[in-house]
DOVEX-450721 format. One record per residue (C-alpha): x, y, z. Coordinates in steps of 0.1 Angstrom, whole numbers, padded with zeros to 4 digits, always signed. Layout:
N
XYZ;...
This chain:
759
+0000+0000+0000;+0028+0024+0009;+0046+0015-0023;+0015+0024-0043;+0011+0057-0025;+0048+0064-0030;+0046+0058-0068;+0015+0080-0070;+0034+0108-0052;+0065+0104-0075;+0042+0105-0106;+0026+0137-0093;+0060+0152-0087;+0073+0144-0122;+0040+0157-0137;+0044+0189-0117;+0080+0195-0127;+0071+0189-0164;+0049+0220-0163;+0060+0255-0168;+0062+0281-0140;+0028+0296-0150;+0011+0261-0151;+0026+0252-0118;+0014+0284-0102;-0021+0279-0117;-0023+0243-0103;-0011+0254-0069;-0035+0283-0067;-0064+0262-0079;-0056+0235-0054;-0054+0261-0026;-0089+0274-0035;-0104+0239-0036;-0087+0230-0003;-0100+0262+0013;-0136+0255+0002;-0134+0218+0013;-0119+0228+0046;-0148+0253+0053;-0174+0227+0045;-0157+0199+0065;-0154+0221+0095;-0191+0230+0094;-0200+0194+0090;-0177+0183+0118;-0192+0209+0141;-0226+0195+0135;-0237+0227+0120;-0259+0226+0090;-0250+0245+0060;-0272+0275+0055;-0278+0295+0024;-0255+0322+0038;-0227+0296+0043;-0231+0284+0008;-0229+0320-0005;-0197+0325+0016;-0181+0295+0002;-0190+0304-0034;-0178+0340-0028;-0144+0327-0015;-0141+0305-0045;-0150+0332-0070;-0126+0357-0054;-0099+0331-0052;-0102+0322-0089;-0104+0358-0100;-0072+0365-0081;-0056+0334-0096;-0068+0345-0131;-0052+0379-0130;-0021+0366-0112;-0017+0340-0139;-0022+0365-0167;+0005+0388-0153;+0027+0357-0150;+0021+0348-0186;+0032+0383-0197;+0063+0380-0176;+0070+0346-0191;+0066+0361-0226;+0090+0389-0218;+0114+0365-0203;+0114+0344-0235;+0118+0375-0257;+0148+0386-0236;+0163+0351-0240;+0157+0353-0278;+0172+0388-0279;+0201+0376-0259;+0207+0347-0282;+0206+0371-0312;+0231+0394-0294;+0254+0365-0287;+0252+0353-0323;+0260+0387-0339;+0284+0400-0314;+0306+0369-0314;+0327+0383-0343;+0334+0417-0359;+0336+0402-0394;+0307+0417-0414;+0300+0385-0434;+0300+0363-0402;+0277+0388-0384;+0252+0389-0413;+0252+0351-0417;+0249+0344-0380;+0220+0369-0377;+0201+0354-0406;+0204+0318-0393;+0195+0328-0357;+0164+0348-0367;+0152+0319-0389;+0155+0296-0359;+0137+0319-0334;+0109+0328-0358;+0105+0292-0371;+0108+0306-0406;+0114+0286-0438;+0138+0309-0457;+0157+0341-0453;+0177+0367-0472;+0200+0396-0462;+0204+0425-0487;+0230+0453-0482;+0233+0486-0500;+0267+0487-0518;+0278+0511-0545;+0243+0525-0548;+0227+0491-0554;+0208+0466-0533;+0231+0435-0532;+0222+0400-0519;+0249+0391-0493;+0235+0359-0477;+0205+0335-0481;+0194+0305-0461;+0166+0279-0467;+0162+0289-0503;+0185+0289-0533;+0163+0315-0552;+0170+0352-0552;+0142+0371-0535;+0140+0400-0560;+0137+0398-0597;+0168+0419-0606;+0191+0447-0596;+0174+0473-0575;+0180+0510-0568;+0180+0517-0530;+0162+0550-0537;+0133+0532-0555;+0100+0540-0536;+0087+0505-0543;+0112+0492-0517;+0097+0513-0489;+0080+0482-0474;+0114+0467-0464;+0125+0500-0446;+0101+0493-0416;+0094+0461-0397;+0063+0443-0408;+0045+0413-0423;+0037+0413-0460;+0019+0388-0481;+0037+0377-0513;+0004+0381-0532;+0000+0418-0524;+0006+0443-0552;+0033+0461-0533;+0054+0429-0530;+0045+0407-0559;+0059+0431-0586;+0093+0430-0570;+0099+0393-0559;+0109+0365-0583;+0085+0338-0594;+0106+0311-0578;+0096+0324-0543;+0060+0316-0550;+0069+0283-0565;+0087+0274-0532;+0054+0281-0513;+0065+0313-0495;+0034+0331-0485;+0045+0357-0459;+0076+0379-0459;+0088+0396-0428;+0113+0425-0431;+0138+0436-0405;+0155+0469-0416;+0192+0473-0409;+0209+0506-0401;+0245+0517-0403;+0254+0548-0384;+0217+0558-0384;+0213+0554-0421;+0193+0526-0439;+0219+0501-0450;+0198+0470-0460;+0173+0445-0447;+0170+0410-0433;+0139+0394-0448;+0124+0360-0437;+0098+0339-0455;+0071+0317-0441;+0050+0291-0459;+0024+0287-0431;+0005+0319-0427;-0007+0307-0392;+0028+0311-0379;+0029+0348-0389;+0020+0368-0358;+0017+0406-0362;+0024+0410-0324;+0060+0399-0330;+0067+0430-0351;+0081+0448-0320;+0103+0418-0314;+0115+0420-0350;+0123+0456-0345;+0144+0447-0314;+0162+0420-0335;+0169+0446-0361;+0184+0470-0335;+0207+0443-0322;+0218+0433-0357;+0222+0469-0368;+0244+0476-0337;+0266+0446-0346;+0267+0456-0382;+0277+0491-0372;+0305+0478-0350;+0317+0454-0378;+0317+0483-0403;+0338+0504-0380;+0361+0475-0374;+0363+0470-0412;+0372+0506-0417;+0399+0504-0391;+0411+0472-0407;+0412+0488-0441;+0430+0519-0427;+0456+0496-0411;+0460+0477-0443;+0464+0509-0462;+0490+0521-0438;+0508+0488-0439;+0507+0489-0477;+0520+0524-0478;+0547+0515-0453;+0558+0483-0471;+0557+0498-0506;+0568+0533-0500;+0594+0546-0525;+0616+0553-0494;+0633+0528-0471;+0621+0525-0435;+0636+0508-0405;+0634+0511-0367;+0663+0506-0344;+0664+0500-0306;+0688+0516-0281;+0713+0488-0286;+0715+0495-0323;+0695+0464-0335;+0671+0467-0364;+0637+0457-0351;+0617+0463-0383;+0620+0473-0420;+0598+0477-0450;+0597+0457-0482;+0612+0486-0502;+0644+0484-0481;+0646+0447-0486;+0643+0450-0524;+0667+0480-0528;+0693+0463-0506;+0688+0430-0523;+0684+0413-0489;+0656+0393-0472;+0640+0409-0443;+0654+0382-0421;+0689+0393-0431;+0681+0429-0419;+0658+0425-0389;+0676+0414-0357;+0710+0424-0370;+0731+0454-0361;+0724+0487-0379;+0761+0489-0388;+0757+0459-0411;+0738+0482-0435;+0769+0505-0438;+0804+0500-0453;+0830+0491-0426;+0846+0525-0429;+0814+0541-0415;+0807+0518-0386;+0824+0540-0360;+0805+0570-0372;+0771+0551-0372;+0777+0540-0337;+0785+0575-0325;+0755+0589-0343;+0732+0564-0326;+0746+0573-0292;+0738+0610-0299;+0703+0602-0311;+0693+0582-0280;+0714+0600-0253;+0706+0636-0265;+0672+0629-0280;+0685+0644-0312;+0665+0638-0345;+0684+0640-0378;+0671+0658-0408;+0686+0654-0443;+0718+0637-0432;+0735+0621-0462;+0753+0588-0460;+0761+0557-0479;+0746+0522-0473;+0757+0490-0489;+0735+0464-0506;+0738+0427-0505;+0758+0427-0537;+0782+0452-0523;+0768+0482-0543;+0770+0515-0525;+0738+0535-0523;+0737+0572-0515;+0708+0580-0491;+0694+0611-0473;+0683+0601-0438;+0656+0616-0415;+0649+0602-0380;+0622+0604-0354;+0621+0590-0319;+0596+0569-0299;+0595+0576-0262;+0585+0554-0232;+0562+0565-0204;+0591+0583-0186;+0599+0603-0218;+0630+0583-0226;+0638+0575-0263;+0635+0537-0268;+0632+0534-0306;+0646+0554-0335;+0626+0554-0367;+0647+0560-0398;+0636+0570-0433;+0662+0566-0460;+0657+0581-0494;+0678+0568-0523;+0696+0599-0538;+0721+0580-0559;+0707+0593-0592;+0703+0628-0577;+0740+0628-0566;+0750+0617-0601;+0729+0644-0616;+0744+0670-0593;+0779+0658-0603;+0770+0662-0639;+0755+0697-0633;+0786+0708-0613;+0809+0694-0640;+0789+0712-0667;+0790+0744-0647;+0827+0740-0642;+0833+0734-0679;+0811+0764-0687;+0830+0786-0663;+0863+0774-0678;+0849+0780-0712;+0840+0816-0704;+0876+0820-0690;+0891+0804-0721;+0870+0826-0743;+0881+0857-0725;+0917+0847-0728;+0914+0839-0765;+0898+0873-0771;+0927+0890-0754;+0952+0869-0773;+0935+0876-0806;+0939+0914-0799;+0976+0909-0792;+0980+0887-0823;+0961+0912-0844;+0987+0939-0835;+1016+0914-0842;+1002+0902-0876;+0992+0937-0887;+1027+0949-0879;+1043+0920-0897;+1021+0927-0927;+1033+0963-0929;+1069+0952-0924;+1066+0927-0952;+1057+0955-0977;+1087+0975-0964;+1113+0947-0966;+1103+0929-0998;+1138+0935-1012;+1156+0924-0980;+1156+0886-0977;+1174+0887-0944;+1147+0908-0927;+1119+0891-0947;+1129+0858-0930;+1121+0873-0896;+1088+0887-0908;+1079+0852-0920;+1089+0838-0886;+1067+0864-0868;+1037+0857-0891;+1042+0819-0888;+1044+0820-0850;+1015+0844-0848;+0994+0821-0869;+1002+0792-0846;+0991+0813-0817;+0959+0821-0836;+0953+0784-0841;+0955+0779-0803;+0931+0807-0797;+0907+0792-0823;+0909+0760-0803;+0901+0779-0771;+0872+0797-0788;+0859+0764-0801;+0859+0749-0766;+0843+0780-0753;+0817+0778-0781;+0824+0815-0789;+0837+0810-0824;+0814+0811-0854;+0812+0777-0872;+0812+0780-0910;+0782+0756-0912;+0777+0738-0945;+0759+0707-0956;+0787+0681-0949;+0789+0644-0958;+0804+0628-0926;+0817+0598-0946;+0838+0621-0968;+0852+0640-0938;+0862+0608-0920;+0878+0594-0951;+0899+0626-0956;+0908+0629-0920;+0920+0593-0916;+0941+0596-0948;+0958+0626-0932;+0962+0608-0899;+0977+0576-0914;+1007+0596-0926;+1018+0603-0890;+1008+0569-0875;+1033+0542-0867;+1030+0509-0887;+1023+0491-0854;+0989+0507-0853;+0962+0493-0875;+0934+0517-0886;+0900+0503-0896;+0873+0526-0911;+0836+0515-0914;+0815+0538-0934;+0779+0536-0946;+0769+0529-0982;+0749+0561-0984;+0761+0596-0975;+0752+0609-0941;+0748+0647-0939;+0750+0671-0910;+0752+0709-0908;+0788+0714-0897;+0820+0734-0901;+0842+0710-0920;+0874+0722-0905;+0862+0720-0869;+0847+0686-0875;+0879+0673-0891;+0899+0688-0862;+0877+0671-0836;+0880+0637-0853;+0917+0641-0857;+0921+0650-0820;+0903+0618-0810;+0925+0597-0833;+0957+0613-0820;+0946+0606-0784;+0939+0570-0794;+0973+0567-0810;+0990+0581-0779;+0971+0556-0757;+0988+0527-0776;+1026+0532-0774;+1032+0495-0782;+1007+0494-0811;+0971+0483-0814;+0940+0490-0834;+0918+0520-0840;+0883+0514-0852;+0863+0544-0866;+0826+0538-0873;+0799+0560-0888;+0762+0552-0889;+0728+0567-0886;+0709+0563-0854;+0675+0572-0839;+0680+0580-0802;+0648+0572-0782;+0641+0583-0746;+0655+0552-0730;+0688+0555-0750;+0690+0593-0743;+0689+0586-0705;+0720+0563-0709;+0740+0590-0728;+0755+0620-0710;+0734+0650-0719;+0716+0628-0745;+0685+0640-0763;+0660+0621-0786;+0662+0625-0823;+0679+0615-0855;+0717+0616-0854;+0748+0606-0872;+0769+0586-0848;+0807+0587-0851;+0827+0564-0828;+0865+0562-0823;+0876+0531-0804;+0911+0520-0794;+0927+0490-0777;+0949+0512-0755;+0956+0517-0718;+0921+0532-0710;+0912+0561-0688;+0910+0557-0650;+0875+0562-0636;+0890+0587-0611;+0898+0613-0638;+0871+0604-0664;+0851+0635-0653;+0881+0658-0660;+0890+0648-0695;+0872+0677-0712;+0888+0704-0691;+0912+0726-0710;+0949+0721-0702;+0942+0689-0683;+0965+0662-0695;+0981+0630-0683;+1008+0631-0709;+1044+0640-0701;+1056+0676-0702;+1059+0688-0738;+1038+0659-0752;+1004+0674-0748;+0987+0708-0744;+0955+0695-0727;+0933+0711-0753;+0926+0681-0775;+0895+0667-0758;+0883+0701-0747;+0883+0712-0784;+0864+0681-0793;+0838+0688-0766;+0835+0724-0778;+0831+0714-0815;+0804+0689-0806;+0784+0713-0784;+0787+0741-0810;+0771+0718-0835;+0742+0710-0811;+0755+0674-0806;+0767+0655-0776;+0795+0631-0768;+0798+0600-0747;+0828+0580-0735;+0833+0545-0722;+0867+0533-0709;+0882+0504-0690;+0918+0501-0678;+0939+0480-0702;+0908+0474-0724;+0906+0506-0744;+0884+0536-0748;+0854+0544-0771;+0844+0580-0778;+0811+0584-0795;+0799+0616-0811;+0762+0623-0819;+0756+0651-0845;+0720+0660-0856;+0714+0645-0890;+0698+0664-0919;+0679+0650-0948;+0670+0681-0968;+0691+0692-0998;+0695+0728-0986;+0731+0740-0992;+0742+0772-0976;+0755+0797-1001;+0792+0800-0999;+0807+0832-1013;+0841+0827-1027;+0866+0855-1030;+0901+0861-1043;+0927+0878-1022;+0954+0878-1050;+0944+0912-1062;+0942+0934-1031;+0936+0971-1036;+0930+1001-1015;+0910+1033-1020;+0905+1069-1010;+0872+1067-0990;+0869+1082-0956;+0869+1056-0928;+0864+1058-0890;+0881+1032-0868;+0867+1026-0833;+0891+1005-0813;+0899+1006-0776;+0932+0986-0779;+0959+1013-0787;+0982+0989-0805;+0954+0975-0827;+0941+1010-0834;+0976+1022-0845;+0982+0992-0867;+0947+0995-0882;+0953+1032-0890;+0987+1024-0905;+0973+0996-0927;+0944+1017-0940;+0966+1047-0946;+0991+1024-0964;+0962+1015-0987;+0953+1051-0994;+0922+1056-0972;+0915+1087-0952;+0914+1073-0917;+0904+1087-0883;+0904+1067-0851;+0886+1069-0817;+0888+1047-0786;+0851+1040-0778;+0816+1040-0792;+0806+1073-0776;+0835+1091-0793;+0827+1074-0826;+0791+1087-0825;+0802+1122-0816;+0829+1122-0843;+0805+1112-0870;+0779+1136-0858;+0804+1165-0858;+0813+1156-0894;+0776+1154-0904;+0780+1117-0913;+0808+1124-0938;+0822+1088-0936;+0817+1060-0960;+0826+1033-0935;+0830+1027-0897;+0850+0998-0884;+0836+0988-0850;+0851+0967-0822;+0824+0950-0801;+0840+0954-0766;+0848+0990-0758;+0845+1012-0727;+0818+1038-0721;+0797+1025-0751;+0801+0992-0768;+0799+0983-0805;+0763+0970-0803;+0748+1001-0789;+0769+1023-0812;+0757+1003-0842;+0721+1008-0833;+0725+1045-0827;+0744+1051-0860;+0721+1030-0882;+0691+1049-0868;+0705+1083-0877;+0727+1074-0906;+0711+1044-0924;+0734+1046-0954;+0766+1045-0933;+0783+1011-0938;+0795+0992-0907;+0822+0966-0906;+0823+0947-0872;+0857+0935-0861;+0861+0914-0830;+0881+0887-0812;+0849+0867-0807;+0813+0874-0814;+0792+0854-0790;+0772+0884-0779;+0766+0894-0815;+0753+0860-0825;+0727+0860-0797;+0707+0886-0817;+0697+0875-0851;+0683+0910-0860;+0717+0924-0854;+0734+0899-0877;+0710+0908-0905;+0719+0945-0902;+0757+0941-0906;+0775+0950-0938;+0805+0928-0929;+0823+0910-0902;+0860+0904-0897;+0874+0879-0872;+0906+0888-0852;+0935+0882-0856;+0938+0894-0892;+0965+0903-0917;+0968+0934-0938;+0955+0914-0968;+0924+0903-0948;+0916+0938-0937;+0922+0953-0971;+0899+0928-0989;+0871+0930-0964;+0871+0969-0964;+0871+0969-1001;+0843+0944-1003;+0821+0963-0979;+0828+0996-0997;+0821+0982-1032;+0788+0966-1023;+0756+0984-1016;+0744+0987-0979;+0732+0953-0968;+0703+0943-0946;+0725+0916-0931;+0751+0889-0938;+0748+0851-0937;+0765+0828-0913;+0789+0818-0940;+0804+0853-0940;+0810+0852-0903;+0846+0843-0895;+0861+0849-0929;
């Protein structure tokens, strides 16, 4: 019997525990009311008191009030239970979406969890990207919810912007969703809008096949779901932005054009970027963890260590410090270094960040610019020296010319006159070389076949070349034309050949090549001062001793020579350089010790048939005249010689020492001169200003310009066109006599051609 009772009690206990809290409370409350009513009746009966109508009413009243209390208590309990379940569901959603900050994981987890909680059949998540509504995830259905690509600003999508239940058959929804959704039996769609930083960013949409499971009272719960998912989406978006920013920073750091590394107080490299690894031709593992001094040549190790000590001990940051680091292949790289410091909590430097910029090409360019400036400065100096020498030689040659006319019948004195003229002409040749280097001489430019010039030059060169030296000439089958002064071009080639000969004292081979070439941008960068275009290329190669790299940058300097005293003037290559530059070309050199040298000249090629007119004249019949001439020359010796020569020829000659005096003299004589001979460089007023002034007031006055060099004149094309003649110093009596007669016999000119310059 006890066992039966015990089993009954156990069954009641199990049944009681299987019920929810609300059902348990309802059962307990109902039992209490029944027990109360039974107790009242039992007490009355046990007391022998009959139940009256009033007693019955009391019992019923107690039962009614008891059940009413129980009803409202249980209703409140059900609400609490519903809220508890919703809180659990919200918590499960929060746990699902906040587990990760990866956007894709957040969206996928949210979709699956909502489907589980809502007992839905399918779900989709759409996100706005690039001004389009894009499907990111779907679950329970392989079909796309919408028919095609949608514009987020389309008003027909307003139904997904707020939480709600929508039938797939409604006009608002049916025109947007695909037919496959209906085929799968989806009848109800529930939308959960998603926000990102307060702005509509997409929607989570779930589909139900059973319309009985769609409860409108759960709309508020869906809104809460949406808030949780939106919050997680916002956090994930912020994290994604931070991640992208970090990735961008890392990408900029790793692929910066500059090298970066960080060094600790002990001088150990603790990080470096990919650029440094590539430029140094080392793996990161070969840089990181090693001493900073390993990046520098051994000669700089002590300096690097001392610099690091100053950086950390004094808190000093370096700006624009130049140094040299060494690559894995042993190549030295010029760098400009900037540093910044990282401090600990006590303000003590613990890490030095170093930025190194490769300035190797910049340094090379600076060296080239400095060299060009140096050569240009030397050229200006050489031009000035040549001008002064020309003035001196003019006086000597002029004097010798007059003396020759006086001693025609005295062979003994005539010998000394010949010696003076010969020596003076040799000096004039040296000054022409200086002027050529300085680019202040006037090339007699004509259409020249380079093949012909090379052939003539090498025939001349072979006469003075030892038999131990073999000469090989490679010419093109067709003529190659350039605009050039034949004499200067021949001189430049001859100088290169002579240098090649001197570099091979024990014999060897000289190879001269000529060809046409089109220089492109890539080739131009590899050639010193190279430019793109069509060129005639002349190369002179030898198998001689070569030029040391340490002096290669000095070879074009005038008077620089490695030859023994008396065996070289140091003007050979400087003249070559000047000739090439004056013809708008450029020159390149390659040399190796004991392997020979190659000089390559590039001259602009011409393909037109224009030939500059060349006026030929005969000096065999020199005559004077009786015209009135004014000579403006500041050099006293040249002025005296000029006056004597012209008087010897029968002219009426006056002289002044500057342009101001020349103008005043002509004005005082009312322009009664047929010709004025002007020097260019004079005190008080130069030849150019005097020329302009005289031509303006006396347009029929003929002007003959005479100068040691004419660089300033050639800069003004209008001035050239206005000249009646030009005479280059130094000159002889015959040169001056012919030029004066030529100018006087011809009508006033508007100008002269370049071919007349330098006659």
